[in-house]
N, C-alpha and C positions, 0 to 999 in steps of 0.2 A: 584601910589598907587591903583587907581581904577582898573588898568590893572592887578595888582597883585591879588587883591581880586577876580576879575573875573576868573583868572586862578585857584586860590585856590578853588573857588566854583565849577568849572567844574571838578576839580580833585576829589573833595568829591562826586559829583554826579556820576562820572564814577565808583568810588570805591563802592558806595552804590549799583549801578545797577549790578556791577560784583558780589558783595556779595550776593544779592538776587538771581541772576542767578545760582550761585554755590549752594546756599541753596536749590533751586528748583530741581537742578539736583541731589543733594545728597539725596533728599527726594523721588525721583522717585522709585516706587516699581518695582522690577525685579524678574523674574522667570527663573532660569537657569535649563535646562533639559539635562541630559546625558542618552543615551540609549545603552544598551549592550544586544546582542543576543548571547547566549551561544551555539555554534555549537559543534558536528554535529547535524543536525536536521533530524528527521524522515519524516518530511512533514506533520505530523498530527497537527490539530488545537490545540489539548489539550497540546501536548508537546511544541509547539511554545509559547502558552500562559504562560506555566510554566517557560520557559527558557528566556523570554524577561524581562529584568530588567530596571526599570525607576528610576533614581536617580534625585530628584528635590530639588533644593536649592533656597530658597526665602530670601529676605531681609525684609519680613513683620515684623511689630512690634507686631501684634497679629494674631491669626488664621483667615484665610480668605477662603471663598468658591470660587473655581476656576473650570471651565469646562476644562477638558483635552481632546483635540481633537486628535485622533490617525488616521493616514493615512498610508495605505500600497499600494505601487505601484509596479507592475511587470514591469521589464525593458527589458527582452529578453526571448528567448526560448518560451516554452509553456505558460509562465507567461506574455508575452508581452501584453500590454493594459489592464492588470488586475488591478482593483482598489477596495480597501475596506476601509471603514471608519466608525466611530461612531459619525459623526457630528450631526445627528438628536437626538440620544439618550443622548449624553454627555451634551448638553446644558440644558437638563431637569434633569440631575443627577450630580450636581456639587460635587467636591471633596473638603474636608476641608484640606487645606495645613497649616501646622504649620510653624512658623518662623524657619528659618534654614533648616536642612536636613530632607527630606522625601523620603523614599525608598519603592517602590512597584514593584511587578510583575503583570502581567495581571490578575492572579487568585486572588491575594489579593485585587486588585482594585475592582473586581467584588464582592468579599465577603464583603468588607467594605462599598461600596458605591452603590451597586445595579446593576441591569441588564444593565444600561447604559454603563457599562464597561465589560460586559460579551463577551467572544469571539463569542458567538452565536448571539449577538445582533448587529454585524457589518453589514453594508449595502454592498452587493457585486455588483460590476459592471464589466462585462466582457462578453465573449462569452458563448454560451450555454454549451459548453464542460467544460469551466472553472467553471461555476456556479454549474454544476452537481458534479464535483470533490469536491468542497468545501462543498456544501450543502448535498450531498448524501454520498460521501465516506469520507468526513471530512479531506481532505488533500489538500495542496496547489499544483498548477501545478508546474512542474519543471521549474527552471529558477532563475534569479537574481532579488532581490527585494530591495526596500528602505522603511524603516519604519520611520516615523517622528511623533513627538508629539508637539503640540502647547498649550499654556496656554491661555485661553480666559476668560475675565470677563463676566459672564453669564447675567449681567444686561445691559451692554453696547455692548456686543459681540465684544469688541475690544481686540486685542491680547496684552498680557503683553510683554514688551521688555525683552531682555536677555543681559547679559554681556558677554556671550560666544556664539556668532553666529556660526551656523553650527554644534554645538554639539547635537542638538535636533534631528538628523537623524542618522540612522545606516543602513549599507548594510548587507544583508544576502543572502544565496543561498540555494536552494533546488535541490538536484540531485537524480535521481532514476536510478538504474541499472535494467537491464532485470532480471527476476527471473531465477533460475536454470532450466536446461533442462535435463531430464533423457534420456540418450542415450542407456543404457542397463538396462532392456529390450528395444528393438527397438520399435519405435512408428510411424508406417506408416499410422495410421488412421484406423486400423482395428485390430482384435484380432490376436496376434502373438503367435507362439510356442516357448517356451524356452527349449533348449536342456540342460539337466542336467546329473550329474553322478548318480550312483545307489542310492545314499543317498538323491537325490532330493534337493541338495543345489543350491540355486539361487544366481547369482552374479548381483549386481546393480552398476551402474556408472552414474555420472551426471557431467555436466559442469556448471560453473557459471562465469559470466564476471565481476569479481572484484578481486582486488589484496589484499583487506583488510581482516583482520581476520573475518571469518564467521563461525557460527555454523549451523548445519543442523539437521532437524528431518526427518527421513525416516518413512513414514506411509504406511503400507501394509493392504489392505482390500480385502474381498472376496465377490463375488456375490452369490446370492441364486441359480441362474441357468443361462443357456446360454442366455435365452430371456432377462433377466435383464441386462446382459452385453452388448448385442447388442443395447438395448434401451438406455443405458447410452451413448454409442458412438453416436447413431443417434440424441440424444438430445443435443449434444455438450458438454458432460461431465460436467454437472452442479455441482458446488461445494457443494451445499446442499445435492445432492444425494450421492456424494462421502462421505461426513461426516456421512451420515446415514447408510452406509454399515457396515457389521460386521468387527470388528477390528481383524486382525491377529497378528500384531506386530507393535511396535513403538520404533525406535532406535534413540538415540541422539549421534551425532558424529561431529567431526570437519574435517573429511576426506571427500573425494568426491567419495567414493566407500564403498561397504559393501557386505559381503557374509553371507548368512544365517547360514553357518557352525559356525559362531562366536557366535551365540546365540541359543535360544531354539525355534526358529520359525519353524513351520512344514508346508511345502508346499505339498499339496496332488495332485495326478493325477486326471484328470477329473473335476477339480474345476477351476473356472475362477476368476482371481485376477486383481486388479489394485493397483497402488502405487503412491505416491506423495512425493516430497521433499519440505520442508518449510525452507527457509533461514532466519537467523537473524544476525544482526551485528550492533554494536554501531557506526561504521564508514561508513556505507553504507545504502542507502534506496533502497528498491526493489519494483518494480511494482507488482501488484496483491497480495500484502501482502507477497511477497517472495515465493508464491506457484508455483510449477513447473507444467509441463504437467502431465497427468495421463494415461500412457500406460495401455492397457488391454491385459492380457496374460494368458496362461495356459501351462501346462507341456506337453512334448511329441510332437506328430505329429501335422500337421496343424489343427487348430481349425475349419476351415471353409469348409474343403473338402467335408464333408457329406452334406453340405447345398447348395454348389454351383451347384452340379449336383445330385439331389436326385433320379433321374430316371436312373436306370441302366438296360442294356439288355445284356445277356450272351448267346452265342450260343456254345453248346458243340457237336462236331461231332465225332462219332466213326467210324473208317474206316471199321470195320468188322461187318457183320450182327450178331445179337444175342450177341454182347458185353454187359456186365453187369457192373453196378457200385455198389459196396457194400454200403449198406445204411449208415453205419457209416462214410464213406469217403466223403459223400456229403457236410457236414458242413465244412470240411477242404478244399474243392476245391472251394466253393463259399460262401464267408462270408461277410455280410454287417453289419457294426457296426457304424452307424453315431452317432455323439455326439450332434446333434441338438435336442433340446427338442420338437420343433414343428413337427418333423418328427416322428409321433406317430405310423404309421402303414406301414409295408412293405408287399406289395402284391407280392407273388411269383406264378409262373405258370410253371409247368414242362410238356413239350410236348415231346412225343416220336414219332419217325418216322423211317421208314426203309431207309437204305442208298441206297437201290436199286431203 
């Protein structure tokens, strides 16, 4: 009988311990996080913040303040060894999570809970090139990434457990294509001459290394004079100078060619021009904002021949003594017409001598 009682008491003790263990387990607070990044991504910080969705499910009984720690790690390519997080700012800016379902993107997190969740408040760790891209150009380096979120108790700094391990991370990729390149007019690094028909129609052609649907904007601008055109080339063709030139025409197209005969663009002789293609696509990201090279060109004969050799010497010899040249014929026989603005003065000297 005593043995029976001891067995019964032990069974009751085991049951009670098991009951309390199950009660403690069921009472444990959990935070389940699911992350989705909607592609394709342009690479910009703003678009990434807008397209990253956090779905957070809690078993809280009442609202609770939680710090949401976000980490972004670059895995390969130009993004390798890149890291960004909001660890410092998030602990001082807790989020109020409701019982059940909570849905945010990065923008709404920032709007509702302060700068601790602003895309501009993340801490960047990486190379100087990576940091300049993010901080100055506001784009992520090209490569594959992993973004993760963890829920932290701001008082204890302990992480909340989850019932769905692994769902708190998401992979995403940033890919950039080279921008278009204008091949016609040619771009050898100096002013080129464009041969046209009698109506001065100019043909443009460009290449772009992507198979996705892409729209293009062809922008044609003109220089005030030759000096401005050469200075533009010498300075490396800065974008702000290009943008400040007089606009001749702007064409929207999904083709990779254009002829001015198709529109009302007028190209004049003796004027120096430049042009640029800007590519845009929902399925591709372009370096340099999708902006192409900017060839510099003019109509007609070579634009630089009057400047390359500005000093000319002509010897006219007449075989017979007392030969004469009618005055009106001289301009037709020797004519200099340089197009260089800096060649302001032409000095001529006519010497006469006897052939004997």
